[in-house]
N, C-alpha and C positions, 0 to 999 in steps of 0.2 A: 658299387659304393653303398655303404650302409645308410640307413635312414638318418642317423644322427649327422653324418658328414654332409648328406644332401641338404638337410634343413640348415645346418650351420653355414654351409657355403652360400645357400640362397639368401640367408639373412645378412651375411657380410657383404655380399655382392650388391644388394639393394641399399646398403647403408653407406658404403664407402665414399659416395659422392656427396653425401649430405654435408651441410654446413650450418648447424644450429648455433645461434649466438645467445639464446635466452634459456637454454636447457639446464638451469641450475635452480637451487632452492635456497633462497635467503633465509627462510624460516629455520633451517637446521644446520646450515653450513655457510661460511663466509665465501665471498666470490674469489678470494685469493687462492683457495684450494682448487677451484675450478680453472682459474687461469693457468695454474701449473699443469692441470690435466689436459690442456690443449696439446701438450707435447706427447701424449700417450700414443698417438697414431704410430703404429709400428709396422713391422713386416708381416702382420697378421694374414692379410689376404694372400700374399705370396707363399707363406708357409702352408696355408691350407691347400692352395693349388698344387704345391709340390707333393703334399701328402696324398693327393688323389691322382698324381701323375700328369698334371697339366703344367704348361708354362704360363707365366704371367709377367707382365711388365707393370711395375707400380712403384711409387715413391717408397723407398725403404729408409727409415730413420735408424740411427745407430743405437737402438734400444732393444732390450729383451722384454718379453711380456709373459708372465706366468700362465695366463689363461690360454695362450696359444701354444706355448711350449709343452703344456700338459694336456693338450686337446684329447689325446687318446684315453686319458684317465677320466675326463669328464664324460666320455661316452659310456663308461661303466655306470655312472650315476644316472645318466639319461635312460639307460636300459632298465634301471631299477624303478624308475618313477612309474606310477600306476595309472596315470590318466594323461590325456592329450594336453590339458591345460598346464599341468606341471611341466611337461616336456617343452611346451612353447615358452614357458617362463624361464627355464634354465638356458635356452638358446638366446633369449633376449639378454639375460644377465651376462653371459659369456661375451656376447658381442659388445655390450656396453663397456665392460671392463677391459676388453681387448682394444677397442677403437676409441673409446672416450666419449665424453658428453657432447662434443660437437658433431658426432656422427650417428649416435643412436639415442633416440628419444623413447624411453620405456612406455609401454602401453598404459601404465597407471597415470602417466602425465597427461591428464585430460581435464576438460572443463568441470566435470563432476567432482574430481578430486579437489580442485582449488576452491570450488564453491562450498563444498561440505566442510572443508577445513576452516574456511572463513567463518562459518556459522559457529564454530566452537568458541571463537573470540567473544561472541555475544553472551557466553555463559560465564565469563570472568566476573568475579565479585571484586569489590574495592580492596579487600584485604589481600596482602601479599607478604611473603617472607623472603629474606636474602640469606644466601649461604656463602661462606668464606671461599670455598673452592669451586663455585659454580657462577658463571658470568651473569646469568639472567636471574631476575627474581622469579619465585614460584608464586603464581596467582592462585587464589582459592576459586575453584569451579564447583557449581551446583549442577549436577547432571540429570536432574529430574526430567527436563524437557527432552532428553535423549532416551528416556526409558529406564534409567538407572537411579535407584534411590541411594545415591552416593554423593558425598561432598569430599573434595580433596585438594591439596596443594599440588600443583603440577605445572607443566608448560603446555602451550597450545598444541603443538604437534604430538606430544606424548599422549594427551587426552584423545586426540583424533585417532592415533594408531591403535591404542588399547581398546577404546570403547566404541568407535565408529567402524574402523576397518577390522577390528577384532583379530589382531595378528596371531593370537594363540588359539584360533579356531579355524579349521579348514572345512568350509561348507558345512554339511551336516554329518561329516564322516569322523572328524577328529575334534572333540570338544569336551569340556568339563560338563558333566551332567549331574543330576540329583544324586546325592549320596556318595559322590566320589571323594577319595582321599588323594590329595594333590601335594606334590613337591614343587615349590616355586624357587628354583635356584637363580639367584640374582634378583632379590625382591625390591631393591632400591628404596623407593619412597612408599611402598605398599600398594601401589596402584593395581598391579596384576593380582596380588592376593585378594584385594577387594573385589576385583572383577570375577575371580574364581569363586569366591564366597557368594557373590550375587548370583552366579550361574547355578548354584545349588550344592557346591562342595560341602561335605560335612566337616572336613578338616583340611587346612592348608598349612603345611610346614614351610616356612619362608627362610631361606638362607640369605642373611644379610649381616655383614660385620663392620662396614664402614660407619664410624660414629656419626658423621653428619647425616648420612642416609637414614640411620636408625632414628635419629632425632625427628626428622620429617615424617618417617613412617609412623612413629608413635602419635604424632599430631593427627595424622590422617586416620589412624585407627580410632582415636578418641572422637573424631567427627562422625564415626559410623558405628555406634554402640550395638546396633542390630546385627552387624557382621563381625565385630571385633572378636568375640569369643570363639569363632571358628578358626582364627589365625594364630599360629604358634611360631614365634620368632626363634630362629636358630642362628646364634651369633658366631658363626664360623663360615669360612669358604668351603664349598664342596670341592673335593679333590680325590685323587686315586687312592689315598690312604689317609688315615686319621693321625692326629698329633704331629703333623709335619709343619714346621715353621716356615712361614712365607712373609715377605715384606709386601707392603701395599702402598698405592698412591690414591689419594682422595680426590676424585674428579666427578662426584655425583654419579650419574648413570654410566659414565665412562671409566669408573674406578677399576684398577687392575691389581693383580697379585703377581709376584715374581719371587725368585730365590732370595734368600736373606741378603740384604744390602743392595738389591737392585733398586728398590724404591725407599724413599726417606720419610714417608708420613707415618709409618708404624709397622709393627709386626703382629701377626696373628697365627693361630693354630687351626689346622684343618679338621674337618669331620666328613668322612665319606658318607654317601647316601646309604650304602649297605649297613654301615655301623649305626647310623641314625635309626633306620628301620628296626634293626636288631635290638638296640639299646632301649627303644621306646615300645618294643613289643607290638609294632604296627602289624596288623594281620592282613592288610592289603594295601597296595598302591595302585591307583587307577590312572593317574596322569602325572607326567613329569614335564615341567617347562624349564628350559635353561636359556639364560641370556647373561653370560658371565665373561664377556670381553676377552675371548680367546682361550678360556680355561675349560671349554666344553669337553674336549677329549679326555683330559685327566678326570674330570668329574664323572663322565660316562663310564670310564674304566672302574671308578669307585662305586658305580651303581650296577655293575654287571650281574651280580647275584639277584638283585631286586628286579632287573629287567628279565632275566631268565625265568625267575619264579612267577612273577605277577603279569608279565607281558603288558605293562601299562601303555596307554596312549602317550605319544611323545610329541612335543613341540620344541625343537632345538634350534637355536640361532646358528646359522651356518654362513657367516660373512665376515667374521673378525679376522680370519687368516685366509690367505689365498686358496689354500687347499681344503678349507672346511667343507665345501660342497662335494669333495671327493672322499676325504678321510672319515667324516662323520657317518654318511650312509654306509660306507664299507664296514665300519666298526659295528654299527647297529645291525646290519645284515648278518654279520658273523655271530653276534650275540643271539639273534632270533631270526633265522631264515624265513620265518612265517610272517614277518612284518611286510606290510604294503606301504609304500612311500609316496608322499606328495610334497610339493614345494611351491612356495609363493614368496612375494616380497611386498614391502609396505612403505617404501619411499620412492621418490622419482630420481634418486641418485644411486640406486643399486645397493642401499643398506637395508637393514631389517629383513634379511632373508631368513625364512624359517623352513626347516625340514620337518615334516610331520610323518608319524608312523602309527599304524594301528595293526594289531595282529589280524591275520586273515580270518580267524574264527569270529572275532568281534565285528569284522567289516561286513559279515553276511547280513 
């Protein structure tokens, strides 16, 4: 039995009898979604046992589950990951998504997580703004007490994930450093662009095209004139090719693109990262971040020449589609076999999963 199957089997075995009733997060998702998730418990354990040639007797519900049906493909990602921490995290995530929140409590769900996030609420200022397509108001936060000379409109969990957990940094291996040129695909309200500029980036090219998001981003940039000049707005979605028409829906940070007519909030034209780099005569790209609600694969295809030429550090969201943790590392490994990969997550409900990559020459 391979190490992956042994670790996967062990985690499922110890989790199957759990019955957590409070393992959800009101801060970022309603309880209704989790009530539906109680029915996620599938034939996962039995399938794993069959895969390794053992018999098992277990309650089997009439449902299929992608994370178990594709278990052999997840092994490929597991083998690509470069440290034990990343390997442990992907085992946790697969088990969570296979068995559901009543069976698996992610290791991030601890007292420190809740205490530190609660502290962020104390940074809220009285001022707030409301958006038509976003249910919650955005509060003004002053982050000086957390070590950032930044003010911005945002939501509590978003500030916590970006600036405390630092989801676009993996330990001291993959991060934005002084002098870096950064592509921030999925800039939303400008929070990550400000974070990268604070970390020392010389230039941050921010892909964002949703009108309401741009409105907030511009407010946030004006609040931070010492960082604003480093940030360059690209009002197009990143895609596999340029000048491709897409429709979009405006849902704040959850905004999406699709083929023409799929969404009704408007249409836009794409710009590939390769074309952005060429058209602006950018002589280096050091770091690419992507969080674009399921469009990561086409955007990475549109960045293939940039990735091959510059071998930038990468922080790519890998949770919007069930196969993201399989397809994204496979694509990146094919583009640059020298990449070393790492993985982590930043919520207690299995979202905000980030795949990191750094070229082996830079990792030395």
